[in-house]
N, C-alpha and C positions, 0 to 999 in steps of 0.2 A: 598845393595839388591835391584833388579830392580821392578817395580811396574807390571811387566807383569804377566798375567794368563794364564795358557795353560788350554784349556778348553778340551784338550783329554787325561786329565791325573786326576785320582780320586785322593782323598785326601792322600794316600798312594803312591802316585808318580806313579801307575801304571796306563798303556795305556789303554783309555776306548773310546768307541763311544758316542759322545754327545746324549743325549735323545732329539729328536727334534718333538716326539707326541704332546708335549701341544702347540706347534707353529700352527697359520693359514696358510695355503697356500698362496702364494702371487706370483706376477710375478717377476722373478729375471732375470736379465741378468748379463754376465761378458765379458769380450773383452779382449785378452792377443796377445800379439805381439811378435816376435823374428827375428832374421836375420841368414841367412845362406852366410856367406862369402866364396866367390870363385875367381876364375881368371876371367877375362872378356871373355875369349874364352867359359868358361863352362856358363856364362850368357847368352852369345851368340846364344849356342847350345839350350838351354832351350827355349828360345824367339822364335827361329826358328824352334822347335819340330824336331831336329837333332840328340837328343840323342838315342842311340840303343835300348834301354828298353821300348821306347814308350814316351808318352805325361807325362811328368814328373810332371807338375801341376796339371794335371787331377787325376794321381793316386795318389800324395799328398793329394788332397781335399779330396778324398774319404778314405784315411787314417786317415786323421784328423777328419773326422765326424763319422768313428768307433770309433775312441780312445775315443772322448766326451762321447758316447753311454756306453763305457767299462770301465770309470776310475775306479768306484768301485771295479773293478777285480783286478786292480794292485795297488791302493792306499788303504792302509788297513782299516784306519780308515773313507774313504768317504762312505758316504751313496748312494744305489742305489737310482738313480734320474730319473724320466720320463723326458727326455729332450726332449723339445719342439721343437726346431728348432737350428740348427748347420750351420755357414757360415764360409768358409776358403777363405780368398782373398789372392793375393799375387801380390807384386808389384816387377817388375825387374827393379834393377839397375846397374850400371856399374860392379861394384865387388860384389853383393849381391843379393840374393833373400829375400824380406821383408816377413813375413808369419803373418797373423792377423785371429784370430780365435774368433767369437761371439757364445756363447750358450745362449739359453733362456729355461727357464722353468716357470711353475707355481707349486710351490713346498714349504715343510717347510724350505727348507735350500740352500744356495746357488750353483752358477756353477762355482765358480771361479777356483778350481781344474778343472773342465771338459773343461773350455777354456783354461788352460794351456797345460793339458794334449794334447788336441788335436792340438794345437800351435806346441808343440815339438814334436809329431809325425808327423805331416806334414813336418818340417824340416828334421827330422831324414828320413823320406822316400825321400825328395830331394836329401839328402846326398848318401843314399843307391843307387839310381838310377843313379847319377853321379860320383860314387867313382871311376869305373874303369879308367875316364878320368881326375880326379882331387881328389888325396887322401889328398890335402892339406885343405881341405874345414875346415871352423870351423863354430859352430853354437854358437850363442851368442845374449845376450841382452834378454834373456825370461824375461817376466815380464807382472803382470796384470796392464792393463791399464785404466781399467773403469770396476764398479761394481755397480749396482743398485739393489733395492728391498731390502726387510728384515727390521729387525730393525735396524741394524747398519746404512741404508741409503745410500748414493751415495758416493762412491770412484771416483776419478778421479786422475791419476797422471799427473803432470806437470813438463815439461823440459824434458831432456835426463835420460834414467835409470841411466847411471853413476852419474849423477847429484844429483840422489835420494839416493844413497846408502851411509848410514853412518855408524860410527864404524866397518868397514870392518877389520878383523885381518889378517894380513899378515902371511904366514907361516914362 
């Protein structure tokens, strides 16, 4: 049996929202990253603002910001938080766009889910705006890269996403 304990389950195994009311608010930050893989022609079109639907990265940035603020609307056991700031940044490579989301708050619980949600929605927006030209795009490597604040302290991912995944079960 595993030593893992799941905080979102009550003693009978039913889903529950964790009670954070006894905690003191503190500054918390989370950074998530992912990549949208695509043809080099697609990355060039994004970089040169030649995509017919408009400025892909500007729209994806706003979508990511909105997503961070609305995370508890789509992830059932997330607490609604007062998000203090959201930064969405992009790096265009030869065959991908890297997406990074940083979310900050002063609250009783962390913003890991807000950062992951913002990152994934920004990536999905890139896909949506470019799908007519490149349906073969792949979104991957979504991961938490950093988390600070709260009782559990600081977490920083080291190495690549693939190198840190363990015990993956193949179908």
